[in-house]
C-alpha positions as CSV (number, residue, x, y, z in Angstrom):
1,M,-34.2,-3.7,8.9
2,M,-32.9,-3.5,5.3
3,K,-29.3,-2.4,5.0
4,L,-28.6,0.8,3.1
5,K,-27.2,-0.9,0.0
6,E,-30.1,-3.3,-0.3
7,Q,-32.5,-0.4,0.3
8,A,-30.9,1.6,-2.5
9,F,-31.3,-1.4,-4.9
10,S,-34.9,-1.8,-3.8
11,D,-35.7,1.9,-4.1
12,Y,-34.1,2.0,-7.6
13,K,-36.4,-0.9,-8.8
14,E,-39.4,0.8,-7.3
15,I,-38.6,4.0,-9.2
16,I,-38.3,2.1,-12.5
17,E,-41.5,0.2,-11.9
18,Q,-43.5,3.4,-11.4
19,E,-42.8,4.8,-14.9
20,A,-41.3,2.0,-17.0
21,I,-42.0,3.6,-20.3
22,K,-40.2,6.8,-19.2
23,Y,-37.1,5.0,-18.1
24,E,-37.0,2.7,-21.1
25,R,-36.8,5.9,-23.2
26,D,-34.2,7.3,-20.9
27,F,-32.2,4.1,-21.4
28,E,-32.4,4.5,-25.2
29,K,-31.3,8.2,-24.8
30,L,-28.4,7.1,-22.6
31,Y,-27.2,4.7,-25.3
32,Q,-27.4,7.4,-28.0
33,Q,-25.4,9.7,-25.8
34,L,-22.7,7.1,-25.3
35,E,-22.4,6.8,-29.1
36,G,-20.5,10.0,-28.9
37,S,-18.2,8.8,-26.1
38,Y,-15.1,6.6,-25.8
39,A,-17.1,3.8,-24.2
40,Y,-16.6,1.5,-27.2
41,Y,-15.5,-2.1,-27.7
42,Q,-14.8,-3.5,-31.1
43,G,-16.5,-0.6,-32.8
44,E,-19.7,-0.5,-30.8
45,V,-21.0,1.1,-27.6
46,I,-20.1,-1.2,-24.7
47,P,-23.1,-3.4,-23.7
48,F,-24.7,-2.1,-20.5
49,L,-27.9,-2.3,-18.5
50,Y,-30.0,0.5,-17.1
51,Q,-28.8,-0.8,-13.7
52,P,-26.2,0.7,-11.4
53,F,-24.4,-1.4,-8.7
54,F,-24.3,0.1,-5.2
55,F,-21.7,-0.3,-2.5
56,S,-21.6,0.7,1.2
57,Q,-18.8,2.4,3.1
58,Q,-18.2,-0.9,4.9
59,E,-17.7,-2.7,1.6
60,E,-15.3,-0.1,0.4
61,D,-13.3,-0.5,3.6
62,F,-13.3,-4.3,3.2
63,F,-12.2,-4.1,-0.4
64,G,-9.4,-1.8,0.6
65,Q,-8.3,-4.0,3.5
66,T,-8.2,-7.3,1.5
67,S,-6.6,-5.6,-1.6
68,E,-3.8,-4.2,0.5
69,Q,-3.3,-7.5,2.3
70,L,-3.0,-9.4,-1.0
71,S,-0.7,-6.6,-2.4
72,S,1.6,-7.1,0.6
73,I,1.8,-10.9,-0.1
74,L,2.4,-10.3,-3.8
75,E,5.2,-7.8,-3.1
76,Q,7.0,-10.4,-1.0
77,V,6.6,-12.9,-3.9
78,I,8.2,-10.5,-6.3
79,E,11.1,-9.8,-4.0
80,E,11.6,-13.5,-3.5
81,Y,11.7,-13.9,-7.3
82,L,14.2,-11.1,-7.7
83,T,16.6,-12.5,-5.1
84,N,16.2,-16.3,-5.2
85,A,17.1,-18.3,-8.4
86,E,15.4,-21.5,-7.1
87,F,12.2,-19.6,-6.6
88,R,12.5,-18.1,-10.1
89,S,12.6,-21.6,-11.6
90,Y,9.1,-22.3,-10.4
91,F,7.7,-19.8,-12.9
92,N,9.5,-21.4,-15.9
93,F,9.8,-18.0,-17.7
94,S,12.0,-17.8,-20.8
95,S,15.5,-16.5,-20.3
96,E,14.5,-13.4,-22.4
97,L,11.6,-12.6,-20.1
98,E,13.5,-13.3,-17.0
99,E,16.1,-10.8,-18.0
100,L,13.5,-8.2,-18.6
101,I,11.9,-8.9,-15.2
102,L,15.2,-8.7,-13.4
103,E,16.0,-5.3,-15.0
104,D,15.5,-2.4,-12.6
105,P,12.7,-0.3,-14.1
106,G,14.0,2.9,-12.3
107,Y,11.1,3.2,-9.9
108,E,10.0,1.3,-6.8
109,A,6.6,0.1,-7.6
110,N,6.7,-3.5,-8.9
111,F,3.1,-3.4,-10.0
112,P,1.9,0.2,-10.3
113,M,-1.5,-1.0,-11.5
114,A,-3.5,-4.1,-10.6
115,R,-7.1,-5.2,-11.2
116,F,-8.0,-8.0,-8.8
117,D,-11.0,-9.7,-10.1
118,I,-13.2,-11.2,-7.4
119,F,-16.3,-13.2,-6.7
120,Y,-18.1,-11.1,-4.0
121,Y,-20.7,-12.9,-2.0
122,G,-21.6,-10.3,0.6
123,P,-20.1,-8.8,3.8
124,E,-16.4,-9.9,4.2
125,E,-16.9,-12.9,1.9
126,L,-15.0,-13.1,-1.4
127,K,-12.8,-15.2,-3.6
128,F,-10.1,-13.8,-5.8
129,C,-10.7,-15.0,-9.4
130,E,-7.7,-13.6,-11.3
131,L,-5.0,-11.0,-10.9
132,N,-4.6,-8.6,-13.8
133,T,-1.4,-6.7,-13.4
134,D,-0.4,-6.5,-17.1
135,G,-2.1,-4.1,-19.4
136,S,-5.2,-3.9,-17.2
137,S,-8.2,-2.3,-18.8
138,G,-11.8,-1.2,-17.9
139,M,-11.2,1.9,-15.9
140,V,-12.1,4.3,-18.7
141,K,-15.4,2.7,-19.8
142,S,-16.4,2.3,-16.1
143,N,-15.9,5.9,-15.4
144,I,-17.5,7.1,-18.6
145,L,-20.5,5.0,-18.0
146,E,-20.8,6.4,-14.4
147,E,-20.5,10.0,-15.6
148,Y,-23.3,9.5,-18.1
149,F,-25.4,7.7,-15.6
150,K,-25.3,10.7,-13.3
151,G,-27.5,12.4,-15.7
152,A,-29.9,9.5,-16.0
153,A,-33.5,10.2,-15.0
154,A,-33.8,7.3,-12.5
155,I,-30.5,8.2,-10.8
156,S,-31.7,11.8,-10.4
157,E,-34.8,10.5,-8.7
158,L,-32.8,8.2,-6.5
159,E,-30.5,11.1,-5.5
160,E,-33.4,12.8,-3.7
161,K,-32.9,10.2,-1.0
162,Y,-29.2,9.2,-1.3
163,N,-25.8,10.7,-1.9
164,L,-24.2,8.7,-4.8
165,E,-20.5,9.0,-5.7
166,N,-18.4,7.0,-8.1
167,W,-14.7,6.1,-7.8
168,D,-12.2,8.0,-9.9
169,L,-10.2,5.4,-11.7
170,V,-8.6,7.6,-14.4
171,D,-7.0,10.7,-12.7
172,S,-5.8,8.5,-9.8
173,W,-4.1,6.2,-12.3
174,L,-2.4,9.2,-14.1
175,E,-1.2,10.5,-10.8
176,T,0.3,7.0,-10.0
177,M,2.0,6.8,-13.5
178,F,3.5,10.3,-13.3
179,D,4.7,9.6,-9.7
180,A,6.7,6.6,-11.2
181,Y,8.1,8.9,-13.9
182,Q,9.2,11.5,-11.3
183,E,11.0,8.8,-9.4
184,F,12.6,7.6,-12.7
185,T,13.9,10.8,-14.0
186,V,16.3,13.5,-12.8
187,N,14.8,16.0,-15.2
188,D,11.9,18.3,-14.3
189,H,10.6,18.8,-17.9
190,Q,7.1,17.6,-18.9
191,P,7.5,14.2,-20.6
192,N,6.4,13.2,-24.0
193,L,4.1,10.2,-23.5
194,A,3.5,7.2,-25.6
195,I,0.5,4.8,-25.1
196,M,1.8,1.5,-26.4
197,D,0.0,-1.5,-27.7
198,F,0.0,-3.5,-30.9
199,D,-2.3,-2.2,-33.6
200,N,-5.9,-3.2,-33.0
201,Y,-5.0,-5.5,-30.1
202,G,-6.4,-3.6,-27.2
203,M,-9.2,-1.2,-26.0
204,V,-8.6,1.5,-28.7
205,G,-11.3,3.7,-27.3
206,E,-9.4,3.8,-23.9
207,F,-6.2,4.8,-25.6
208,E,-7.9,7.6,-27.5
209,Y,-9.6,8.8,-24.3
210,F,-6.3,9.0,-22.5
211,K,-4.7,10.7,-25.4
212,E,-7.4,13.4,-25.6
213,L,-7.4,13.9,-21.8
214,L,-3.6,14.3,-21.6
215,T,-3.4,16.5,-24.7
216,N,-6.0,18.8,-23.3
217,R,-3.7,19.1,-20.2
218,G,-0.8,20.2,-22.3
219,Y,1.1,16.9,-22.9
220,N,2.4,15.6,-26.1
221,V,0.9,12.2,-26.6
222,K,1.1,9.5,-29.3
223,I,-0.4,6.0,-29.5
224,V,2.3,3.7,-30.7
225,D,2.9,0.2,-31.9
226,P,6.0,-1.2,-30.2
227,R,7.2,-2.5,-33.7
228,E,7.4,1.2,-34.8
229,L,9.9,2.3,-32.2
230,E,13.4,3.3,-33.1
231,Y,16.3,3.8,-30.6
232,K,19.0,6.2,-31.7
233,N,21.4,8.6,-29.9
234,N,20.2,7.3,-26.5
235,K,16.6,8.3,-27.3
236,L,13.5,6.3,-28.2
237,Y,11.4,7.5,-31.1
238,C,8.3,6.7,-33.0
239,E,8.9,8.5,-36.3
240,D,10.1,11.9,-35.2
241,F,8.3,11.8,-31.8
242,E,10.8,11.5,-29.0
243,I,9.4,9.4,-26.1
244,D,10.2,9.9,-22.4
245,L,7.4,7.9,-20.8
246,I,5.5,4.8,-22.0
247,Y,2.2,3.8,-20.6
248,R,2.4,0.1,-21.4
249,R,-0.9,-1.5,-22.5
250,A,0.8,-4.2,-24.6
251,V,0.6,-7.4,-22.6
252,T,3.8,-9.3,-21.9
253,T,2.7,-12.4,-23.8
254,D,2.2,-10.4,-27.0
255,L,5.5,-8.6,-26.5
256,M,7.4,-11.8,-26.1
257,E,5.8,-13.3,-29.2
258,H,7.3,-10.4,-31.1
259,Y,10.5,-10.3,-29.0
260,Y,13.0,-10.3,-31.9
261,D,11.1,-7.5,-33.6
262,L,11.5,-5.1,-30.6
263,E,15.2,-4.8,-30.1
264,D,15.0,-1.0,-30.0
265,L,12.5,-1.0,-27.2
266,W,14.5,-3.5,-25.2
267,Q,17.7,-1.5,-25.6
268,A,16.1,1.8,-24.5
269,Y,14.5,0.0,-21.5
270,K,17.7,-1.7,-20.4
271,N,19.7,1.5,-20.8
272,H,17.1,3.5,-18.8
273,D,16.5,5.8,-21.7
274,V,12.8,5.5,-21.4
275,C,10.5,5.1,-18.5
276,L,8.1,2.1,-19.0
277,V,5.1,2.0,-16.7
278,G,4.4,-0.8,-15.8
279,S,7.5,-2.8,-15.8
280,F,7.8,-6.6,-16.5
281,R,8.0,-7.4,-12.9
282,S,4.2,-7.4,-12.9
283,Q,4.3,-10.6,-14.9
284,I,5.4,-12.6,-11.9
285,I,2.0,-12.2,-10.3
286,H,0.0,-11.8,-13.5
287,N,0.7,-15.3,-14.7
288,K,-2.0,-17.6,-13.5
289,I,0.6,-19.9,-12.0
290,I,0.8,-17.5,-9.1
291,F,-2.3,-19.1,-7.3
292,A,-0.7,-22.6,-7.6
293,I,2.6,-21.2,-6.1
294,L,0.8,-19.4,-3.3
295,H,-1.0,-22.7,-2.3
296,D,2.3,-24.6,-2.2
297,Q,3.5,-24.0,1.4
298,E,7.0,-25.2,0.7
299,K,7.5,-22.7,-2.0
300,V,6.1,-19.7,0.0
301,S,7.7,-20.6,3.4
302,F,8.8,-16.9,3.6
303,L,5.1,-15.9,4.2
304,S,3.7,-15.7,7.7
305,E,1.1,-18.0,9.2
306,E,-1.4,-15.2,9.0
307,E,-0.7,-14.6,5.3
308,R,-1.1,-18.3,4.6
309,K,-4.4,-18.3,6.3
310,F,-5.4,-15.4,4.1
311,I,-4.5,-17.4,1.0
312,K,-6.5,-20.4,2.1
313,Q,-9.5,-18.3,2.9
314,Y,-9.6,-16.0,-0.2
315,I,-7.8,-17.7,-3.0
316,P,-9.3,-20.8,-4.7
317,Y,-7.1,-23.9,-4.5
318,T,-5.1,-24.2,-7.7
319,E,-2.5,-26.7,-9.0
320,L,-0.5,-27.1,-12.2
321,L,-1.6,-29.7,-14.7
322,D,1.2,-32.4,-14.6
323,T,1.2,-34.1,-17.9
324,E,3.2,-37.1,-16.4
325,N,0.6,-37.7,-13.7
326,R,-2.2,-39.8,-15.1
327,E,-3.7,-40.1,-11.6
328,Q,-4.2,-36.3,-11.6
329,L,-5.8,-36.5,-15.1
330,N,-8.3,-39.1,-13.9
331,E,-9.1,-37.0,-10.8
332,I,-9.7,-33.9,-12.9
333,I,-12.0,-35.8,-15.2
334,A,-13.9,-37.2,-12.2
335,K,-14.2,-33.9,-10.4
336,Q,-15.7,-32.0,-13.4
337,E,-18.3,-30.2,-11.4
338,Q,-15.7,-28.8,-9.0
339,L,-13.1,-27.5,-11.4
340,V,-12.1,-24.9,-13.9
341,L,-9.2,-25.3,-16.3
342,K,-7.3,-22.2,-17.3
343,P,-4.3,-21.6,-19.6
344,L,-1.3,-20.3,-17.7
345,D,-1.0,-17.0,-19.5
346,D,-3.7,-15.8,-21.7
347,Y,-6.4,-13.1,-21.5
348,G,-10.0,-12.4,-22.5
349,A,-11.1,-15.8,-21.1
350,N,-9.4,-17.6,-24.0
351,G,-9.1,-21.3,-23.5
352,V,-11.0,-21.4,-20.1
353,L,-13.0,-24.6,-19.5
354,V,-15.7,-24.5,-16.8
355,G,-16.7,-28.0,-15.8
356,T,-20.3,-27.2,-15.0
357,D,-20.8,-25.7,-18.5
358,L,-19.8,-28.8,-20.4
359,A,-21.2,-32.2,-21.1
360,Q,-19.3,-35.0,-19.4
361,E,-17.9,-36.5,-22.7
362,V,-16.9,-33.0,-23.9
363,W,-15.1,-32.3,-20.6
364,K,-13.3,-35.6,-20.8
365,K,-12.2,-35.1,-24.4
366,E,-11.0,-31.5,-23.8
367,V,-9.1,-32.3,-20.7
368,T,-7.5,-35.4,-22.2
369,Q,-6.4,-33.4,-25.3
370,I,-4.8,-30.7,-23.1
371,W,-3.0,-33.4,-21.1
372,E,-1.8,-35.3,-24.1
373,E,-0.6,-32.2,-26.0
374,G,1.3,-31.0,-22.9
375,Q,-0.4,-27.7,-22.9
376,N,0.4,-25.3,-20.0
377,Y,-2.8,-25.4,-18.0
378,L,-3.8,-25.3,-14.3
379,A,-6.8,-26.8,-12.5
380,Q,-8.6,-24.5,-10.1
381,E,-11.4,-24.9,-7.6
382,F,-14.7,-23.8,-9.2
383,C,-16.3,-20.9,-7.3
384,S,-19.9,-20.3,-8.0
385,L,-20.5,-16.8,-9.3
386,P,-22.6,-14.4,-7.2
387,E,-26.0,-13.5,-8.8
388,E,-28.3,-10.5,-8.7
389,E,-31.5,-9.6,-10.4
390,F,-31.1,-6.6,-12.7
391,V,-33.5,-4.4,-14.5
392,E,-34.3,-5.0,-18.2
393,F,-37.0,-3.5,-20.4
394,N,-39.4,-5.1,-22.9
395,D,-41.8,-2.8,-24.8
396,G,-42.5,-0.5,-21.8
397,N,-42.5,-3.3,-19.3
398,V,-39.9,-4.0,-16.6
399,N,-38.3,-7.5,-16.4
400,Y,-35.9,-8.7,-13.8
401,S,-33.2,-11.1,-15.1
402,S,-30.7,-13.0,-13.1
403,Y,-27.1,-12.0,-13.9
404,K,-23.9,-13.4,-12.6
405,Y,-21.3,-10.8,-11.9
406,I,-17.6,-10.2,-11.2
407,L,-16.0,-7.2,-9.5
408,G,-12.6,-5.9,-10.5
409,L,-10.8,-4.1,-7.7
410,F,-8.5,-1.5,-9.1
411,V,-5.3,-1.1,-7.0
412,Y,-2.7,1.6,-7.8
413,D,0.6,1.3,-6.1
414,Q,-0.9,-1.2,-3.7
415,E,-3.8,1.2,-2.7
416,F,-7.4,0.3,-3.5
417,K,-8.9,2.9,-5.8
418,G,-12.3,1.6,-7.0
419,V,-14.5,-1.0,-8.6
420,Y,-15.2,-2.2,-12.1
421,T,-18.3,-4.4,-12.5
422,R,-19.1,-6.8,-15.3
423,A,-22.1,-9.2,-15.6
424,D,-23.4,-12.0,-17.8
425,Q,-25.8,-14.9,-17.7
426,Q,-23.0,-17.5,-18.2
427,N,-20.1,-18.6,-16.1
428,V,-17.3,-17.0,-18.2
429,I,-17.5,-13.2,-17.9
430,A,-15.3,-11.1,-20.2
431,S,-15.6,-8.3,-22.7
432,S,-14.8,-10.8,-25.4
433,T,-17.8,-13.0,-24.5
434,G,-20.2,-10.0,-24.7
435,C,-20.7,-9.2,-21.0
436,V,-22.4,-6.1,-19.8
437,T,-20.7,-3.3,-17.8
438,L,-22.5,-1.7,-14.8
439,P,-21.8,1.7,-13.3
440,N,-20.7,1.7,-9.7
441,F,-21.8,4.1,-7.0
442,K,-21.0,4.4,-3.3
443,V,-24.2,5.1,-1.5
444,K,-24.8,7.1,1.6
445,E,-27.8,8.5,3.3
446,K,-28.5,12.2,2.9
């Protein structure tokens, strides 16, 4: 007997096949509707397919359980960093960043928001790919896409048989952010809120969406560049706009590159004259070195045996590239098909090398160059990406193309809140590489 999720996928394809021309036109209509939304990336509507992704209640429970188990482990890692100087040395952060991390943000949550990217192979089988706890994005475009898809003709047809519900990733985040602010402040007034990132660095459409949403709810909101901030009379300003709360979307690496241009921000933060959500403590687990540290049993001896088993089962083996160890270099070159090389702290898939995607001589050249230049890289066990056949249209005909996909599990204050799905036909899946976004629905029988 076909499981509910698989049946929903099958029924959806059957619906499309019955009237392909109708649904191709509906797909085009959906795209036109999205042109008036905030689902934009680099000036264009986000790439998407006329294809939802379905999840069962059992899968939601599994995502929640594994997310919360990992969150518990990561919380212990952060606490160890805060209290153990030797453990801090493993991360090799600059003294400036370490000082910011050790600064008490004024609220308890060490990582208010996380997006755990996973390779999901089926019931209770996954591998964590990356941990995004620093300026995480995707929740807005996912929820916008889902809201528009609810009006799609094929979904309306499918809803005659199933109850479909998407996860709320926006309001649940705002609730988490304001909870942190309430913990931070002794005042009960409504805060002036700044959404902070460097000009044209991030998902501008998401920032505008949050600004409009919060403004309509009565908040004073401004999108700010951290270089524009001024600290005076124990208050932080952008021009004449006094800031109480910052929703930080500027990633730590970008902030540290401009460290000496941001003295006003640092002083306000250290003096607790502004609430910054999230704090810099999230960088401890955002940096890709975290997987290598988790797999080093001597370094994480404070974890239980059960927690170490969890790491071994769900986190791909990872080790730092040692530029003094030629034996390791030779092994990495030889194990090309089994490895991925990643820079320690970058985003948007920048600098990622997938062994299976490269010719042998190219792999050897790239790896050797990284090693000789002493670049900060790690070698990680290659995990095959899960694949699924998704609907595509071609002049009134239905095609099914195989797409690899990655799921992002959004976790707010260590509680699972929903899924963000991206897909592509190559091994590196990121917005910067042109991946498609899929809407996500929990499926239940009527």
